[in-house]
Backbone and ligand atoms as CSV (ligand in chain L), in Angstrom:
chain,resi,resn,atom,element,x,y,z
A,1,UNK,N,N,0.882,-1.257,0.012
A,1,UNK,CA,C,0.042,-0.008,-0.020
A,1,UNK,C,C,0.856,1.254,0.017
A,2,UNK,N,N,0.481,2.264,-0.779
A,2,UNK,CA,C,1.233,3.495,-0.826
A,2,UNK,C,C,1.258,4.162,0.488
A,3,UNK,N,N,2.469,4.681,0.823
A,3,UNK,CA,C,2.586,5.493,2.067
A,3,UNK,C,C,1.765,6.845,1.875
A,4,UNK,N,N,1.106,7.173,3.021
A,4,UNK,CA,C,0.218,8.407,3.087
A,4,UNK,C,C,0.918,9.618,3.642
A,5,UNK,N,N,0.946,10.651,2.834
A,5,UNK,CA,C,1.577,11.922,3.273
A,5,UNK,C,C,0.622,13.066,3.434
A,6,UNK,N,N,0.904,13.957,4.432
A,6,UNK,CA,C,0.122,15.131,4.637
A,6,UNK,C,C,1.123,16.281,4.238
A,7,UNK,N,N,0.788,17.189,3.381
A,7,UNK,CA,C,1.698,18.336,2.973
A,7,UNK,C,C,1.173,19.643,3.597
A,8,UNK,N,N,2.080,20.395,4.284
A,8,UNK,CA,C,1.784,21.487,4.947
A,8,UNK,C,C,2.644,22.663,4.534
A,9,UNK,N,N,2.075,23.649,3.895
A,9,UNK,CA,C,2.959,24.789,3.439
A,9,UNK,C,C,1.893,25.921,3.122
A,10,UNK,N,N,2.222,27.171,3.449
A,10,UNK,CA,C,1.288,28.255,3.321
A,10,UNK,C,C,1.231,28.602,1.743
A,11,UNK,N,N,2.224,28.230,1.004
A,11,UNK,CA,C,2.196,28.511,-0.536
A,11,UNK,C,C,1.646,27.315,-1.305
A,12,UNK,N,N,0.446,27.633,-1.885
A,12,UNK,CA,C,-0.171,26.552,-2.682
A,12,UNK,C,C,0.773,25.993,-3.712
A,13,UNK,N,N,1.642,26.845,-4.337
A,13,UNK,CA,C,2.606,26.378,-5.277
A,13,UNK,C,C,3.567,25.458,-4.832
A,14,UNK,N,N,3.957,25.668,-3.612
A,14,UNK,CA,C,4.934,24.663,-2.980
A,14,UNK,C,C,4.273,23.342,-2.766
A,15,UNK,N,N,3.090,23.389,-2.294
A,15,UNK,CA,C,2.312,22.046,-2.091
A,15,UNK,C,C,2.110,21.324,-3.400
A,16,UNK,N,N,1.888,22.068,-4.509
A,16,UNK,CA,C,1.708,21.521,-5.774
A,16,UNK,C,C,2.944,20.849,-6.273
A,17,UNK,N,N,4.101,21.540,-6.066
A,17,UNK,CA,C,5.435,21.007,-6.533
A,17,UNK,C,C,5.712,19.721,-5.775
A,18,UNK,N,N,5.549,19.742,-4.450
A,18,UNK,CA,C,5.776,18.521,-3.626
A,18,UNK,C,C,4.813,17.367,-4.040
A,19,UNK,N,N,3.549,17.651,-4.172
A,19,UNK,CA,C,2.624,16.699,-4.543
A,19,UNK,C,C,2.966,16.014,-5.766
A,20,UNK,N,N,3.378,16.871,-6.797
A,20,UNK,CA,C,3.804,16.296,-8.098
A,20,UNK,C,C,4.983,15.331,-7.910
A,21,UNK,N,N,5.951,15.779,-7.169
A,21,UNK,CA,C,7.182,14.920,-6.973
A,21,UNK,C,C,6.773,13.577,-6.292
A,22,UNK,N,N,5.983,13.671,-5.277
A,22,UNK,CA,C,5.638,12.522,-4.480
A,22,UNK,C,C,4.647,11.560,-5.215
A,23,UNK,N,N,3.648,12.036,-5.825
A,23,UNK,CA,C,2.714,11.157,-6.523
A,23,UNK,C,C,3.347,10.466,-7.708
A,24,UNK,N,N,4.255,11.197,-8.463
A,24,UNK,CA,C,5.002,10.570,-9.465
A,24,UNK,C,C,5.819,9.285,-8.983
A,25,UNK,N,N,6.156,9.384,-7.791
A,25,UNK,CA,C,7.008,8.273,-7.178
A,25,UNK,C,C,6.260,7.296,-6.393
A,26,UNK,N,N,4.967,7.362,-6.433
A,26,UNK,CA,C,4.252,6.226,-5.785
A,26,UNK,C,C,3.665,6.599,-4.397
A,27,UNK,N,N,3.837,7.784,-3.999
A,27,UNK,CA,C,3.297,8.137,-2.614
A,27,UNK,C,C,1.879,8.717,-2.846
A,28,UNK,N,N,1.081,8.620,-1.670
A,28,UNK,CA,C,-0.242,9.041,-1.719
A,28,UNK,C,C,-0.411,10.336,-0.972
A,29,UNK,N,N,-0.544,11.523,-1.481
A,29,UNK,CA,C,-0.775,12.671,-0.750
A,29,UNK,C,C,-2.313,12.768,-0.267
A,30,UNK,N,N,-2.515,12.511,0.963
A,30,UNK,CA,C,-3.824,12.329,1.438
A,30,UNK,C,C,-4.513,13.613,1.945
A,31,UNK,N,N,-3.677,14.631,2.164
A,31,UNK,CA,C,-4.234,15.933,2.577
A,31,UNK,C,C,-3.187,17.015,2.543
A,32,UNK,N,N,-3.754,18.235,2.630
A,32,UNK,CA,C,-2.890,19.474,2.536
A,32,UNK,C,C,-3.420,20.458,3.559
A,33,UNK,N,N,-2.518,21.221,4.145
A,33,UNK,CA,C,-2.860,22.316,5.039
A,33,UNK,C,C,-2.048,23.506,4.876
A,34,UNK,N,N,-2.487,24.682,5.179
A,34,UNK,CA,C,-1.804,25.922,4.841
A,34,UNK,C,C,-1.268,26.695,6.029
A,35,UNK,N,N,-1.503,26.084,7.221
A,35,UNK,CA,C,-0.892,26.627,8.460
A,35,UNK,C,C,-0.823,25.463,9.521
A,36,UNK,N,N,-0.193,25.944,10.577
A,36,UNK,CA,C,0.033,24.927,11.610
A,36,UNK,C,C,-1.174,24.385,12.374
A,37,UNK,N,N,-2.103,25.343,12.582
A,37,UNK,CA,C,-3.381,24.928,13.307
A,37,UNK,C,C,-4.146,23.863,12.456
A,38,UNK,N,N,-4.228,24.174,11.107
A,38,UNK,CA,C,-4.891,23.135,10.279
A,38,UNK,C,C,-4.125,21.834,10.095
A,39,UNK,N,N,-2.811,21.903,10.150
A,39,UNK,CA,C,-1.883,20.800,10.088
A,39,UNK,C,C,-2.187,19.828,11.284
A,40,UNK,N,N,-2.346,20.340,12.440
A,40,UNK,CA,C,-2.589,19.466,13.654
A,40,UNK,C,C,-3.977,18.846,13.316
A,41,UNK,N,N,-4.986,19.646,13.104
A,41,UNK,CA,C,-6.313,19.174,12.841
A,41,UNK,C,C,-6.280,18.026,11.827
A,42,UNK,N,N,-5.640,18.181,10.580
A,42,UNK,CA,C,-5.578,17.246,9.547
A,42,UNK,C,C,-4.822,16.063,10.032
A,43,UNK,N,N,-3.758,16.182,10.818
A,43,UNK,CA,C,-2.935,15.094,11.277
A,43,UNK,C,C,-3.940,14.125,12.022
A,44,UNK,N,N,-4.608,14.695,12.931
A,44,UNK,CA,C,-5.657,13.938,13.859
A,44,UNK,C,C,-6.691,13.200,12.951
A,45,UNK,N,N,-7.093,13.899,11.983
A,45,UNK,CA,C,-8.240,13.402,11.082
A,45,UNK,C,C,-7.590,12.274,10.137
A,46,UNK,N,N,-6.279,12.301,9.669
A,46,UNK,CA,C,-5.869,11.551,8.663
A,46,UNK,C,C,-4.868,10.455,9.142
A,47,UNK,N,N,-4.257,10.703,10.321
A,47,UNK,CA,C,-3.031,9.937,10.746
A,47,UNK,C,C,-2.189,9.467,9.577
A,48,UNK,N,N,-1.570,10.367,8.815
A,48,UNK,CA,C,-0.729,9.948,7.719
A,48,UNK,C,C,0.542,9.293,8.210
A,49,UNK,N,N,1.272,8.637,7.307
A,49,UNK,CA,C,2.592,7.979,7.573
A,49,UNK,C,C,3.651,9.148,7.811
A,50,UNK,N,N,3.448,10.322,7.114
A,50,UNK,CA,C,4.433,11.282,7.159
A,50,UNK,C,C,3.917,12.701,6.974
A,51,UNK,N,N,4.455,13.613,7.677
A,51,UNK,CA,C,3.933,15.118,7.521
A,51,UNK,C,C,5.204,15.784,7.091
A,52,UNK,N,N,5.013,16.504,5.927
A,52,UNK,CA,C,6.121,17.426,5.460
A,52,UNK,C,C,5.578,18.887,5.819
A,53,UNK,N,N,6.381,19.551,6.724
A,53,UNK,CA,C,5.968,20.712,7.342
A,53,UNK,C,C,6.949,21.951,7.001
A,54,UNK,N,N,6.286,22.994,6.365
A,54,UNK,CA,C,6.997,24.242,6.131
A,54,UNK,C,C,7.207,24.867,7.467
A,55,UNK,N,N,8.286,25.661,7.621
A,55,UNK,CA,C,8.405,26.386,8.958
A,55,UNK,C,C,7.757,27.647,8.991
A,56,UNK,N,N,7.872,28.565,7.982
A,56,UNK,CA,C,7.329,29.916,8.109
A,56,UNK,C,C,5.898,29.908,7.490
A,57,UNK,N,N,4.893,30.007,8.411
A,57,UNK,CA,C,3.538,30.056,7.984
A,57,UNK,C,C,2.681,30.982,8.993
A,58,UNK,N,N,1.658,31.531,8.462
A,58,UNK,CA,C,0.742,32.300,9.282
A,58,UNK,C,C,0.013,31.478,10.282
A,59,UNK,N,N,-0.599,32.066,11.267
A,59,UNK,CA,C,-1.488,31.430,12.343
A,59,UNK,C,C,-0.545,30.658,13.216
A,60,UNK,N,N,0.102,29.693,12.767
A,60,UNK,CA,C,0.949,28.920,13.638
A,60,UNK,C,C,2.129,28.321,12.764
A,61,UNK,N,N,3.504,28.508,13.203
A,61,UNK,CA,C,4.499,28.087,12.307
A,61,UNK,C,C,4.789,26.642,12.430
A,62,UNK,N,N,5.690,26.107,11.596
A,62,UNK,CA,C,5.975,24.661,11.533
A,62,UNK,C,C,6.586,24.095,12.871
A,63,UNK,N,N,7.415,24.816,13.526
A,63,UNK,CA,C,8.001,24.380,14.687
A,63,UNK,C,C,6.825,24.022,15.798
A,64,UNK,N,N,6.000,24.994,15.970
A,64,UNK,CA,C,4.889,24.868,16.819
A,64,UNK,C,C,3.998,23.702,16.404
A,65,UNK,N,N,3.772,23.616,15.156
A,65,UNK,CA,C,2.842,22.555,14.673
A,65,UNK,C,C,3.505,21.166,14.791
A,66,UNK,N,N,4.781,21.103,14.728
A,66,UNK,CA,C,5.514,19.830,14.956
A,66,UNK,C,C,5.235,19.363,16.373
A,67,UNK,N,N,5.550,20.359,17.265
A,67,UNK,CA,C,5.206,19.989,18.708
A,67,UNK,C,C,3.840,19.584,19.021
A,68,UNK,N,N,2.929,20.292,18.355
A,68,UNK,CA,C,1.485,19.988,18.587
A,68,UNK,C,C,1.097,18.491,18.006
A,69,UNK,N,N,1.718,18.193,16.897
A,69,UNK,CA,C,1.446,16.876,16.235
A,69,UNK,C,C,2.204,15.837,17.111
A,70,UNK,N,N,3.336,16.091,17.585
A,70,UNK,CA,C,4.084,15.032,18.395
A,70,UNK,C,C,3.349,14.910,19.804
A,71,UNK,N,N,2.745,15.966,20.281
A,71,UNK,CA,C,1.927,15.941,21.549
A,71,UNK,C,C,0.693,14.979,21.224
A,72,UNK,N,N,0.097,15.101,20.093
A,72,UNK,CA,C,-1.086,14.253,19.795
A,72,UNK,C,C,-0.608,12.841,19.519
A,73,UNK,N,N,0.534,12.652,18.984
A,73,UNK,CA,C,0.898,11.308,18.550
A,73,UNK,C,C,2.498,11.305,18.718
A,74,UNK,N,N,3.065,10.813,19.587
A,74,UNK,CA,C,4.452,10.689,19.759
A,74,UNK,C,C,5.207,9.904,18.733
A,75,UNK,N,N,4.458,9.109,18.008
A,75,UNK,CA,C,5.051,8.399,16.929
A,75,UNK,C,C,5.058,8.943,15.592
A,76,UNK,N,N,4.443,10.125,15.444
A,76,UNK,CA,C,4.347,10.884,14.255
A,76,UNK,C,C,5.770,11.129,13.568
A,77,UNK,N,N,5.715,10.927,12.274
A,77,UNK,CA,C,6.981,11.114,11.518
A,77,UNK,C,C,6.820,12.492,10.704
A,78,UNK,N,N,7.858,13.324,11.025
A,78,UNK,CA,C,7.808,14.607,10.532
A,78,UNK,C,C,9.132,14.920,9.715
A,79,UNK,N,N,9.033,15.651,8.544
A,79,UNK,CA,C,10.088,16.253,7.746
A,79,UNK,C,C,9.793,17.654,7.645
A,80,UNK,N,N,10.775,18.480,8.070
A,80,UNK,CA,C,10.642,19.966,7.905
A,80,UNK,C,C,11.139,20.457,6.622
A,81,UNK,N,N,10.455,21.482,6.146
A,81,UNK,CA,C,11.160,22.191,4.992
A,81,UNK,C,C,11.116,23.656,5.091
A,82,UNK,N,N,12.146,24.381,4.569
A,82,UNK,CA,C,12.180,25.812,4.705
A,82,UNK,C,C,13.100,26.350,3.680
A,83,UNK,N,N,13.117,27.625,3.662
A,83,UNK,CA,C,14.016,28.486,2.688
A,83,UNK,C,C,15.416,28.357,3.099
A,84,UNK,N,N,16.277,28.661,2.122
A,84,UNK,CA,C,17.788,28.748,2.297
A,84,UNK,C,C,17.942,29.793,3.402
A,85,UNK,N,N,19.003,29.690,4.179
A,85,UNK,CA,C,19.327,30.685,5.216
A,85,UNK,C,C,18.615,30.422,6.534
A,86,UNK,N,N,17.763,29.341,6.603
A,86,UNK,CA,C,16.973,29.242,7.746
A,86,UNK,C,C,17.621,27.855,8.501
A,87,UNK,N,N,18.857,27.562,8.157
A,87,UNK,CA,C,19.438,26.268,8.728
A,87,UNK,C,C,19.564,26.378,10.181
A,88,UNK,N,N,19.507,27.552,10.775
A,88,UNK,CA,C,19.546,27.679,12.226
A,88,UNK,C,C,18.274,27.037,12.833
A,89,UNK,N,N,17.274,26.811,11.970
A,89,UNK,CA,C,16.092,26.230,12.419
A,89,UNK,C,C,16.093,24.758,12.517
A,90,UNK,N,N,17.292,24.240,11.934
A,90,UNK,CA,C,17.306,22.650,11.913
A,90,UNK,C,C,17.371,22.154,13.381
A,91,UNK,N,N,18.181,22.753,14.190
A,91,UNK,CA,C,18.224,22.152,15.631
A,91,UNK,C,C,16.896,22.238,16.334
A,92,UNK,N,N,16.224,23.453,16.019
A,92,UNK,CA,C,14.959,23.554,16.685
A,92,UNK,C,C,13.958,22.622,16.149
A,93,UNK,N,N,14.028,22.310,14.806
A,93,UNK,CA,C,13.127,21.360,14.240
A,93,UNK,C,C,13.378,19.911,14.694
A,94,UNK,N,N,14.608,19.578,14.946
A,94,UNK,CA,C,14.904,18.307,15.439
A,94,UNK,C,C,14.451,18.148,16.942
A,95,UNK,N,N,14.581,19.209,17.656
A,95,UNK,CA,C,14.171,19.202,19.033
A,95,UNK,C,C,12.636,19.141,19.142
A,96,UNK,N,N,12.010,19.607,18.072
A,96,UNK,CA,C,10.521,19.617,17.982
A,96,UNK,C,C,10.047,18.272,17.520
A,97,UNK,N,N,10.956,17.415,17.055
A,97,UNK,CA,C,10.619,16.095,16.663
A,97,UNK,C,C,10.683,15.685,15.281
A,98,UNK,N,N,11.291,16.661,14.392
A,98,UNK,CA,C,11.386,16.395,13.013
A,98,UNK,C,C,12.507,15.333,12.802
A,99,UNK,N,N,12.425,14.424,11.751
A,99,UNK,CA,C,13.441,13.479,11.541
A,99,UNK,C,C,14.422,13.896,10.402
A,100,UNK,N,N,13.945,14.868,9.581
A,100,UNK,CA,C,14.882,15.383,8.580
A,100,UNK,C,C,14.459,16.839,8.109
A,101,UNK,N,N,15.264,17.379,7.280
A,101,UNK,CA,C,15.037,18.698,6.869
A,101,UNK,C,C,15.318,18.937,5.447
A,102,UNK,N,N,14.404,19.494,4.648
A,102,UNK,CA,C,14.570,19.789,3.220
A,102,UNK,C,C,14.636,21.276,2.953
A,103,UNK,N,N,15.619,21.767,2.261
A,103,UNK,CA,C,15.714,23.092,1.915
A,103,UNK,C,C,15.182,23.545,0.619
A,104,UNK,N,N,14.383,24.637,0.542
A,104,UNK,CA,C,13.877,25.150,-0.645
A,104,UNK,C,C,14.841,25.916,-1.386
A,105,UNK,N,N,14.993,26.109,-2.674
A,105,UNK,CA,C,13.987,25.455,-3.621
A,105,UNK,C,C,14.202,23.936,-3.641
A,106,UNK,N,N,13.073,23.162,-3.766
A,106,UNK,CA,C,13.068,21.741,-3.786
A,106,UNK,C,C,13.845,21.072,-4.880
A,107,UNK,N,N,14.625,20.121,-4.622
A,107,UNK,CA,C,15.162,19.213,-5.611
A,107,UNK,C,C,14.496,17.947,-5.444
A,108,UNK,N,N,13.969,17.476,-6.493
A,108,UNK,CA,C,13.129,16.207,-6.426
A,108,UNK,C,C,13.933,15.080,-5.760
A,109,UNK,N,N,15.209,14.957,-6.079
A,109,UNK,CA,C,16.018,13.853,-5.556
A,109,UNK,C,C,16.214,13.936,-4.132
A,110,UNK,N,N,16.348,15.187,-3.599
A,110,UNK,CA,C,16.508,15.399,-2.236
A,110,UNK,C,C,15.237,15.121,-1.449
A,111,UNK,N,N,14.015,15.515,-2.016
A,111,UNK,CA,C,12.841,15.288,-1.370
A,111,UNK,C,C,12.687,13.832,-1.191
A,112,UNK,N,N,12.852,13.006,-2.295
A,112,UNK,CA,C,12.634,11.659,-2.333
A,112,UNK,C,C,13.587,10.936,-1.319
A,113,UNK,N,N,14.752,11.367,-1.358
A,113,UNK,CA,C,15.829,10.784,-0.496
A,113,UNK,C,C,15.360,10.830,1.017
A,114,UNK,N,N,14.861,12.087,1.381
A,114,UNK,CA,C,14.478,12.310,2.729
A,114,UNK,C,C,13.216,11.486,3.042
A,115,UNK,N,N,12.301,11.457,2.032
A,115,UNK,CA,C,11.043,10.729,2.332
A,115,UNK,C,C,11.252,9.263,2.510
A,116,UNK,N,N,12.146,8.787,1.538
A,116,UNK,CA,C,12.434,7.298,1.583
A,116,UNK,C,C,13.182,6.759,2.918
A,117,UNK,N,N,14.102,7.772,3.244
A,117,UNK,CA,C,14.928,7.509,4.497
A,117,UNK,C,C,13.845,7.416,5.682
A,118,UNK,N,N,12.922,8.202,5.785
A,118,UNK,CA,C,12.104,8.222,7.053
A,118,UNK,C,C,10.908,7.216,6.891
A,119,UNK,N,N,10.317,6.962,5.757
A,119,UNK,CA,C,9.253,6.073,5.773
A,119,UNK,C,C,9.316,5.033,4.737
A,120,UNK,N,N,10.421,4.944,3.875
A,120,UNK,CA,C,10.584,3.906,2.936
A,120,UNK,C,C,9.625,4.161,1.704
A,121,UNK,N,N,9.428,3.137,0.928
A,121,UNK,CA,C,8.390,3.187,-0.109
A,121,UNK,C,C,9.136,3.579,-1.499
L,1,MG,MG,MG,5.900,29.287,4.162
């Protein structure tokens, strides 16, 4: 069965790009959210195998969302993504429970490598 992924980014274009990369490689994008609050709601509703979380978002950022998702399900698998120059956020992301970090602009190979590493498929 295809691994189920929840995509979270405030930019619809970024979600579209990621969805394209993932679905072409056999993953099932089961939901999308545009801020951290909705990410936590969708996580609880869908219990995906993986959440790909943008850091900079309105309402609630990705770091807080990662903490909220982990509080709801300590076994949740999260990969963070964000823009160049935000590498300082890596440590904070790992502390919030993320397993890997993807830097924008996305390179398909790097996205797939991170996803395969954490959930296989
Ligand atoms: Mg953003």
